N, C-alpha and C positions, 0 to 999 in steps of 0.2 A: 504493500500499500504506500503510495507517494504523496506526501503533503504539497510537493512543489516548492521550489526555492528560487524561481525566477522572480527578480524584484518587480514590484508594482509601484507605479507613480500615483499618488493621490490626486484628486481633483484640486484645482488651484483655488477654488472658492471654498472658505470654511463651512458655509451653510450647505453648499452642495455635497461636501464631504461628509457631514453629519447625517444628511439625508440619505445618501447612497450607501453609507455603511449599515443601514437599518433595512434597506430594500432587500427583501427576500433573504434576510441574513440566516434564517433557519436553515435554508437549502444551501447556502454558500459558505456556512462556517466549516472550516477545515478540521477533519477529525484526526485525533492523535492515533498512530498505529499502536497495536497491542505490545510491541516490543521496542527496544530491547528489555531484557529482565534486569531488574535493579537489586538482586539478591546481595546482601552484604553492604549495601549502600544506605546512608542515613540522610534523611531529609528533615529540614527545619522549615516550618511554614508558620506565618502568622495568621490567626483566624482560621485554622484549619479543620474546625469541628462543626461549622455551620455554614449555611449559604454556599456560594461557589467553592469556598475553601473545603467544605466537606467532600465534594465530588473530586476536588483535586486530590485530597488525602486518600479517598477511596480508590482512584485510579493508580496511585503510586503504591499503595499497599498491594493492589492486585498484582502489580509488577514485581512484588517481592521486597520493596523497600521497608526500612523501619522508619516511621514517621512520627515526629515530635511536633505537636501544635502549641504555639504560644497564643493564648487568648485571655482577655480580661476575665471571663467567667469560665468555669468548667462546663461545657455543654454536652448534652446527650445527642444533639442533632436529631436526625429523623430515625430514632431507635438506637442511635449509638453506633460507633464504628469499632469493630473488633480490632485489637492490636494497635489502636491509636494512643500514644502517651500525650497526656496534656499537662502543660506547665502554665501556671497563672503569670500573666504579663500584661500590664496596661501601657500601650504604647504611648499614652498621653503624659506618662511620668517617666522621666529619664531614670530615676532611682529604680523603678520597678523593672525597666529594660535591663538594667545592670544586674539586678538581683536574679532575673530570669535566666540571663546568660550563665550565671554561676550554678544554676540548677540543671542545666542542660546535661552536664556530664562531660566525661573525658573523651568520648568518641568523636572521630572526625566527622565533620559535616560535608557531605558531598553535594548537596543542593540546598540552597536557601531561597525560599519563595516568600516575597514580601507582598502578601495578599490582602491583609487587613486595610480597611479604609472606612472614612465617615464622610457624609454629605450632611451638613447641618443648616436648617432653614434660618436658624437664629444665631447671632454671634455668641460664642463662649470662649472662656479663657481656660488654658490648662494649667497645671500645677507649677510649671516652669515659666509662667508669665509669657507664654506665646499662645496665639490663637489656636483653638483646638484642632481645626482641620489640618493645619500645618504640623501641629505637634503629633498627630496620630499617623498621617499620610506620608509625611516626609521626615521630620526630625527623629521620631521614635525608630524608624527603620535605618536611618543613617547611623545612629549609635549602635544598633544591633549589629550591622555588618562590620562596623569599624572595630568594635569589641571582638568580634569573631576573628578578624583579621590580626589585631594586635595580639591576641592570646594564642594565636597559631592554631585555631580550631578548624580552619578549612582544610580539606584533603587536597591532594594534588589534582589539578584539573577540575576544581570545584565550579559550580554554577551558581549565579545569583540571578534571580528572575524577579524584576520590578513591575507591579501591576500598574501601568500608566492607563492610557485610553485616549481616544480622540477628543474627549472633553477638553483636552489641553488646547486646542485650537481657539477656545473662547478666551484665552488669557495670553498675556505677554510677559507677565512677571510671577514669581512665586514669593509671596510675601510673609514674612514672620507674624506681622500684625497689621493686616490690610485695613485701610481706611475705607469708609463708605461701604460697609459690609454687604455683599451680594453672594448668596450661597452658590450659584452657579459659577460665577466669576472665581470665587475663592477655591471651590472644588476644581475647576479647570486649572487654576494656578498651581495647585497641588500635584495634579496629573503631569503638568508641564515640568514641575520639580522632580517628579519620579523619572521621567524620560532624561532630564539633565543629570540625575543621579546615575543612571545607566551609562550615560556618555563618559562621565567622569570616572566611573569605576574601570570602564574599558581602557581609558588612557592611563590612569594612575596604577591600576593593578592588572596588567596584561596577562599574568599567569591565571587570573580568575576568568571564566567565561561569563560575560554579562549580557542580559537581555531585559528589554522592556516589552510588555505586551498590551494589546488592546483585546480584552477578553470578549468583547461584544457588548451590546445594550441589552442588559438582562432583566427579565421579569421576575422581581424579588421585592422584598421589603425595602431594599436599599433605594433611596431616592423617592419612595412612595408609589413605585410603579405597580406594586401588588394590590393597591387599594381597591376595594370592591365598588362597583356601580360607576355610573357616569361615562361620558365620552371618553375621558383620558384612560379608564380601565379598559374600555372596549378596544381603543386603538392599541394600547400596550400588548393586549393579549394577541393581536395579530401582526405586530411588528417586532416584538422583542422575542429573545430567545430564552430557554430554560437554563437554570443554573448548572445543569449537567452539561449542556453544550458550552455554556460559558467557561467551563473548567478546561476546555480542549486547548486553548491557547497556552495556559500555564504548563499543561502536560507536555505540549510540543517543545516548548522552550526548555523544559526541564530534562527531556529525554531524546530528542532528536538531533541530527547533525546540522543544527542551524548555525550560521556564522556568528561569532561573538560580536557584540556591538550592534545587533539587530533589533529593530522595532518590529515585532511580529504582530500582524493584524489578523483577527480571527476570519475575515473575509478575504483579504488581499494578500496574506502572507507576509513575506519580506517587503517592508515598505522602503522604497527609494525616495527619502525626503529631500526636496530641493534645498540648496544652500540657504535660501531666504526664509526657510521654515523656522518658526520660533524654537522648535525642538533641536535645531542645529546650531543655536547661538552659543558658540564656545566662551565667549566673554561672560555671558550672563550664568552659564552653567558653572564655570569656574569661580564666579562671585558667590553663587549659591553654595558650592562646596565649603569655600573658606568661611562662610557664615555658620554653616552647619557645624564645622570643626570648632569654631569659637564657641558655639552654644553647647557643644559636647565636651569641652576641654576638661571639665572637672572630673570626667569619668574616664578619659583616655590617658 
């Protein structure tokens, strides 16, 4: 089974891009092949016991991997996942992230999947005095992989998968404490930040394989798409994909022979982003990395 690795160019219009990525996406989403086996491999995933993360965990366990989920609460998901180890971790709190890394154990991490994320309709502040969306989606994940790197916990040829998404086209910046709060703009900024994180990882740590993914626009409680009733719900059920289909992009980036530094799209596969795309801004991605390092300095 081939997933296809020929690069695809996105539409130039941001609005057209967002609309086209939803058009018949259920039929167009690329499905991860059942191999290779991951026996003896250890995977660390944030939010791996519920939502899309649950199906990513199930797919990895089915391939033989040992999976550890970092989540704010210990969830049973849809009936629980056999063989899934869960460690409490609140990504909005840097101390909690540091504590969780200490509880992971001494085994080498072969794959890290930064899956957790929030989309908040109202402005909230996290415990480290940064905006909550930025804290969970960007800063918490930065400290997580940086601690794993610093403590030598990654295996040789390890992979880091960042869950980004085409929502990033709605933003030009990724702000610690954004002014004039708008949930879609701030969330889009965090997804732009995730794409920049992947770019910087690929440049600064070339021994690691780094990927960013667009899992698709998914029918779930995330973003309120699963709300019952009304035109919004009716459209969502016809345009959006299931959580199980939404897991395929992460599974592909985690297991398949995709080039490092790739932005993998559930519909288009390898994305050939133009140089003027916001996700390709090396100056801004470098500035974000420096800011994340400063915010994380007390733990590194």
